[in-house]
N, C-alpha and C positions, 0 to 999 in steps of 0.2 A: 124312485132312486134319484139321488142328486146328480148334477152335472159332473162334479168331481168324482163321484163313485163310478160313473160311466167312463170317464176319462181314465181312471185308475185301472179298470179292467182292461182297457185297450193298451195302456202303458205296459202292463205286465207281460203282454205278448211281444213287446218290442225291446226286450233286454239287450243291451249292447254287449259286444265282446270286449271284455276288459281283462287286464292282468295286473297283479301287483309285482313291483320290482324295486330295486334300489333307486332312491330319488336323490337328486342334487339339492332339493329343498330341505328334506328332513328324513333321515333313515329310509323308510319305505314309502312308496307312493302308488297311485293307481293310474294305469296307462291305457289309452285307447288302442284297441287291436283292429279297428276298422274306422272308416270315416264317420264322423258324427256331425250332423247338420245343426245349424243354429235353431234353437227352440226345441230340439228333440229331447226326449227322455233319455237319461243316461243310466241311472240306477236309483233304487230306493235305499235310504239309510235305515238299516234295521238294527234292532237291539231290544233290550228290556226296558219297558216304560216304567219309570219310577218317579216318586215325588222329589222335589228339590232338596228336602231335608235328608232323604236317603242318599241322594247324589253327593251332598256335602260330606256325609259320613264315608261313603265309598271312596271318594277322592282321597281323603286322609288315609284310608286303609291301603289304597293302591300305592300311595307314596311311601308309607311305612313298610310295605312288603317288597319294595324295590321294583315294582312295575314301572318302567320308564315313562310310559305314556298311558293316559286313560282316554277313553273315547266317549266323552259325555257331550251330547248335543241338546242344548236347551230349546225346548219347543215353545214354552210360554212361561209365565211366572211360577208355575208349580210343577210342570211336567218336563222331565228330562229323559232322553233315550240313552241308555248306557250300552254301548256296543263293545265294551272292553272284553267281555267274556263271550257274550251271546250275539255278537254282531256279524255282519257280512263284510264283503270287500270294500264297501263304501267307507268304512272307518279309516281306510288308508288314504283317503283324499286329503291332500295337504292344503294349507292356507296359501293364498297368493293375494297381494294387494291389487293386482289386475287379473282377476281370474277368468277362466274360460267357461265356467259354469256358475250356477246359482242354486241355492236351496229354496224350495217352496214348501210351506206347510199346507196340506190339503186335509179335508175332513172326509173320511169314507166310513159310512155307517157309524157315526158318532165317535170314530177313532181318528185321532190326528196322525198323519203320516208325513214323512220327510221325503220329498222327491227332489232329485238332482237333475237339472236341465242344463243344456248347452246354451251359453250366452252368445256364442259365435261358432262358426265351423271349426271342428277339431280334426286334426290329421292323425292317421295311425302312428303310434309311437309317442304321441304327445301326452304329457302328464295332465291328468284331470285335476283341476283346482277350483276352490271357491273361497270367498272371503268369509272367514269365521265370524267377523263382526263382534269380537269380544268387547264387552263394555269397558269404559275407561276405568282403569284400576291403578292403584299406587304402584304395585309391582308389575311392570310391563314385561311381557314376554317378547324377547328379541325376535324379529322377523328375518328369515333368510331366503325369502322367495326369489330374490334376484331381479325383480321387476325394476325397470327404470323409474317407475313411480312408487317404489316401495316406501311405506310410511315409517319403517324402521322398527315397529313393534306391533 
């Protein structure tokens, strides 16, 4: 069993108490309900694993059907986790240019998993955020994270 697999089993036992609520950043957000220490596991980002080509198609479908947000997390060049329909609370984590968490891809029994860790101590009631790290694109998405170091998109 790999080191990541062992860590993953331990992480699953330590699920933090979180809730989704209205966010000042964007619509809904995910909030800590208990103190979370730096480097602690926060939540796993769950959804349906699909290929990039399918993700592109779904994104167009979601836009055409009026779904305001899609929750597509790129894992690598060909794998995307779609949490739009089959996801968990992690899909409500908003972007921030100075986030309190980070996402890490680990491999567990040949399956890539997205784990969210705390970058610093997080207080109860604080919104959970990470940097989406969108690639540079022509059509930039405006950022409303409110950070004093906000990149603006």
